[in-house]
C-alpha positions as semicolon CSV with decimal commas, in nm:
position;residue;x (nm);y (nm);z (nm)
1;M;-3,517;-1,880;-2,232
2;M;-3,595;-1,788;-2,592
3;S;-3,688;-2,149;-2,666
4;K;-3,960;-2,126;-2,398
5;S;-4,140;-1,841;-2,570
6;D;-4,509;-1,881;-2,652
7;P;-4,644;-1,620;-2,896
8;S;-5,001;-1,710;-2,805
9;E;-4,944;-1,567;-2,455
10;V;-4,792;-1,235;-2,560
11;A;-5,110;-1,035;-2,613
12;G;-5,260;-1,142;-2,281
13;L;-4,943;-1,060;-2,087
14;S;-4,916;-0,722;-2,257
15;R;-5,272;-0,640;-2,152
16;F;-5,223;-0,770;-1,797
17;F;-4,908;-0,566;-1,741
18;K;-5,058;-0,253;-1,900
19;C;-4,815;-0,210;-2,186
20;G;-5,036;0,004;-2,410
21;P;-4,977;0,371;-2,494
22;G;-4,992;0,588;-2,182
23;Q;-5,008;0,290;-1,947
24;Y;-4,753;0,221;-1,673
25;G;-4,582;-0,061;-1,868
26;E;-4,584;0,120;-2,201
27;G;-4,340;-0,024;-2,451
28;D;-4,251;-0,342;-2,261
29;I;-4,211;-0,652;-2,479
30;F;-4,301;-1,008;-2,382
31;L;-4,194;-1,350;-2,502
32;G;-4,503;-1,521;-2,362
33;I;-4,322;-1,712;-2,086
34;K;-4,511;-1,770;-1,763
35;V;-4,342;-1,720;-1,425
36;P;-4,327;-2,092;-1,326
37;V;-4,140;-2,165;-1,649
38;T;-3,899;-1,880;-1,582
39;R;-3,840;-2,007;-1,230
40;A;-3,769;-2,357;-1,362
41;V;-3,507;-2,221;-1,603
42;V;-3,346;-2,022;-1,320
43;R;-3,329;-2,330;-1,097
44;E;-3,143;-2,516;-1,371
45;C;-2,902;-2,241;-1,465
46;W;-2,829;-2,002;-1,177
47;R;-2,504;-2,173;-1,071
48;K;-2,355;-2,113;-1,414
49;V;-2,445;-1,745;-1,433
50;G;-2,200;-1,467;-1,354
51;F;-2,245;-1,092;-1,329
52;D;-2,147;-1,038;-1,691
53;E;-2,438;-1,256;-1,801
54;L;-2,667;-1,085;-1,551
55;E;-2,566;-0,750;-1,700
56;Q;-2,674;-0,866;-2,044
57;C;-3,001;-1,015;-1,922
58;I;-3,115;-0,735;-1,691
59;S;-3,090;-0,487;-1,979
60;S;-3,287;-0,708;-2,219
61;E;-3,583;-0,561;-2,404
62;Y;-3,781;-0,869;-2,302
63;H;-3,968;-0,862;-1,974
64;E;-3,916;-1,231;-1,896
65;I;-3,540;-1,211;-1,953
66;R;-3,518;-0,925;-1,704
67;L;-3,727;-1,127;-1,460
68;A;-3,497;-1,427;-1,504
69;A;-3,197;-1,205;-1,427
70;L;-3,361;-1,079;-1,109
71;L;-3,466;-1,425;-0,992
72;T;-3,114;-1,550;-1,060
73;L;-2,970;-1,262;-0,860
74;V;-3,205;-1,346;-0,571
75;E;-3,093;-1,709;-0,583
76;I;-2,724;-1,620;-0,589
77;F;-2,780;-1,389;-0,293
78;A;-2,975;-1,652;-0,097
79;Q;-2,717;-1,921;-0,156
80;A;-2,424;-1,694;-0,071
81;K;-2,524;-1,713;0,297
82;K;-2,204;-1,623;0,484
83;D;-2,024;-1,484;0,179
84;K;-2,072;-1,119;0,272
85;A;-1,874;-0,989;-0,026
86;L;-2,093;-1,176;-0,274
87;Q;-2,411;-1,061;-0,101
88;D;-2,282;-0,703;-0,109
89;Q;-2,214;-0,743;-0,481
90;C;-2,567;-0,872;-0,543
91;V;-2,723;-0,576;-0,363
92;Q;-2,503;-0,322;-0,537
93;F;-2,589;-0,477;-0,872
94;Y;-2,958;-0,457;-0,786
95;L;-2,949;-0,095;-0,676
96;S;-2,746;0,012;-0,979
97;H;-2,993;-0,145;-1,223
98;T;-3,328;-0,025;-1,091
99;K;-3,408;0,144;-1,423
100;Y;-3,463;-0,206;-1,562
101;I;-3,690;-0,311;-1,273
102;N;-3,983;-0,143;-1,438
103;N;-4,303;-0,326;-1,360
104;W;-4,471;-0,436;-1,039
105;D;-4,392;-0,807;-1,075
106;L;-4,023;-0,735;-1,128
107;V;-4,026;-0,527;-0,809
108;D;-4,232;-0,761;-0,596
109;L;-4,051;-1,084;-0,687
110;S;-3,707;-0,940;-0,619
111;C;-3,693;-0,653;-0,373
112;Y;-3,778;-0,808;-0,038
113;P;-3,608;-1,148;-0,091
114;L;-3,291;-0,959;-0,176
115;L;-3,275;-0,599;-0,057
116;G;-3,514;-0,646;0,233
117;R;-3,339;-0,956;0,366
118;Y;-3,000;-0,791;0,324
119;L;-3,112;-0,500;0,542
120;I;-3,256;-0,711;0,825
121;D;-2,953;-0,634;1,042
122;K;-2,842;-0,312;0,874
123;D;-2,928;0,054;0,840
124;R;-3,245;0,090;0,633
125;S;-3,221;0,452;0,524
126;I;-3,190;0,351;0,157
127;L;-3,553;0,236;0,166
128;Y;-3,668;0,570;0,307
129;H;-3,472;0,747;0,035
130;L;-3,624;0,532;-0,240
131;A;-3,976;0,577;-0,102
132;R;-3,938;0,953;-0,075
133;N;-3,710;1,039;-0,367
134;G;-3,722;0,745;-0,608
135;E;-3,692;0,851;-0,971
136;S;-3,980;0,626;-1,077
137;I;-4,287;0,465;-0,924
138;W;-4,088;0,141;-0,935
139;E;-3,805;0,273;-0,718
140;R;-4,062;0,412;-0,476
141;R;-4,243;0,077;-0,471
142;I;-3,913;-0,097;-0,394
143;G;-3,882;0,127;-0,088
144;M;-4,219;0,010;0,042
145;V;-4,235;-0,355;-0,062
146;S;-3,884;-0,434;0,062
147;T;-4,016;-0,395;0,415
148;M;-4,201;-0,726;0,370
149;A;-3,881;-0,896;0,486
150;F;-3,900;-0,702;0,812
151;V;-4,270;-0,771;0,858
152;R;-4,211;-1,143;0,820
153;A;-3,947;-1,114;1,091
154;G;-4,199;-0,938;1,319
155;Q;-4,039;-0,597;1,272
156;L;-4,320;-0,358;1,180
157;D;-4,192;-0,007;1,243
158;D;-4,037;0,056;0,902
159;S;-4,352;-0,046;0,715
160;Y;-4,554;0,209;0,913
161;N;-4,287;0,477;0,885
162;I;-4,253;0,439;0,509
163;A;-4,629;0,420;0,466
164;Q;-4,644;0,759;0,636
165;I;-4,402;0,899;0,378
166;F;-4,648;0,810;0,104
167;L;-4,944;0,934;0,304
168;D;-4,771;1,270;0,352
169;D;-4,692;1,309;-0,018
170;P;-4,880;1,619;-0,138
171;K;-4,899;1,489;-0,495
172;P;-5,162;1,237;-0,611
173;L;-5,029;0,890;-0,542
174;H;-5,011;0,642;-0,829
175;D;-5,254;0,353;-0,793
176;L;-4,968;0,100;-0,782
177;L;-4,811;0,284;-0,490
178;Q;-5,142;0,302;-0,307
179;K;-5,180;-0,074;-0,350
180;A;-4,825;-0,141;-0,230
181;V;-4,871;0,066;0,084
182;G;-5,209;-0,089;0,162
183;W;-5,071;-0,437;0,103
184;L;-4,781;-0,389;0,346
185;L;-5,008;-0,235;0,608
186;R;-5,238;-0,537;0,575
187;E;-4,938;-0,770;0,619
188;A;-4,827;-0,577;0,926
189;G;-5,180;-0,612;1,063
190;K;-5,149;-0,990;1,051
191;H;-4,886;-0,956;1,325
192;D;-5,061;-0,688;1,529
193;M;-5,417;-0,601;1,426
194;D;-5,468;-0,363;1,717
195;R;-5,171;-0,154;1,607
196;L;-5,303;-0,137;1,251
197;D;-5,649;-0,045;1,376
198;S;-5,511;0,240;1,585
199;W;-5,287;0,362;1,304
200;L;-5,576;0,366;1,060
201;Q;-5,814;0,533;1,303
202;A;-5,585;0,835;1,311
203;R;-5,542;0,848;0,932
204;A;-5,831;0,682;0,747
205;A;-6,008;1,008;0,671
206;S;-5,706;1,136;0,477
207;M;-5,600;0,811;0,310
208;P;-5,646;0,749;-0,062
209;R;-5,933;0,505;-0,095
210;T;-5,742;0,232;-0,279
211;M;-5,470;0,233;-0,014
212;L;-5,730;0,209;0,259
213;R;-5,922;-0,072;0,090
214;Y;-5,608;-0,283;0,063
215;A;-5,510;-0,212;0,424
216;I;-5,844;-0,315;0,575
217;E;-5,910;-0,635;0,380
218;K;-5,862;-0,859;0,685
219;F;-6,087;-0,662;0,919
220;P;-6,441;-0,780;0,996
221;E;-6,701;-0,638;0,758
222;D;-6,847;-0,392;1,009
223;R;-6,503;-0,252;1,089
224;R;-6,415;-0,219;0,722
225;Q;-6,736;-0,030;0,654
226;A;-6,664;0,204;0,944
227;F;-6,322;0,288;0,800
228;L;-6,464;0,339;0,452
229;A;-6,735;0,566;0,588
230;A;-6,466;0,787;0,735
231;T;-6,344;0,868;0,384
232;S;-6,688;0,947;0,239
């Protein structure tokens, strides 16, 4: 991975992922490696990687090395198929290393292809716990975005239930959590727009505006304006 670094990309990536003082990615360090390059490296190497190597990579100071570890873990999990013990090990590794999953891309590229898919036929209370009690915005985002796996399987209830957890939070909701909730609601709406419309009708007036804007992106313009007017 280190040989793929491109110093000319570092400044742009640091700005994009908000790594300045006081920003959500403060202190993160980049090598300047774009995601397609990281994915290509993972495709070449994942079969040779064990959990000891993953341990070293997931704790790296470099953002792209952590991403490579997560994408490798996702690939190992996906290829394990009927090897339940290996899939269990992948999920336990993931959940025990969430402190290193500390930006939105690391969350979004790993949580639902791994944790979400794992929970398709299992109890999902861990996601409710993360959404409600996560120790960081990233753990809370994992709780929400993992439900994408369920949405893609036509199972919408958990996305709505977890969205309600965030909506009921009395504290101001971080912009990245608002976006995550709105995004998953929008995805749920692709399967059942009437259900999303009804859900929003009952809640739009109390929804944070960013969350609402993301949720209503696929509605006709007149319907979107009606929802936005409800929050004025």
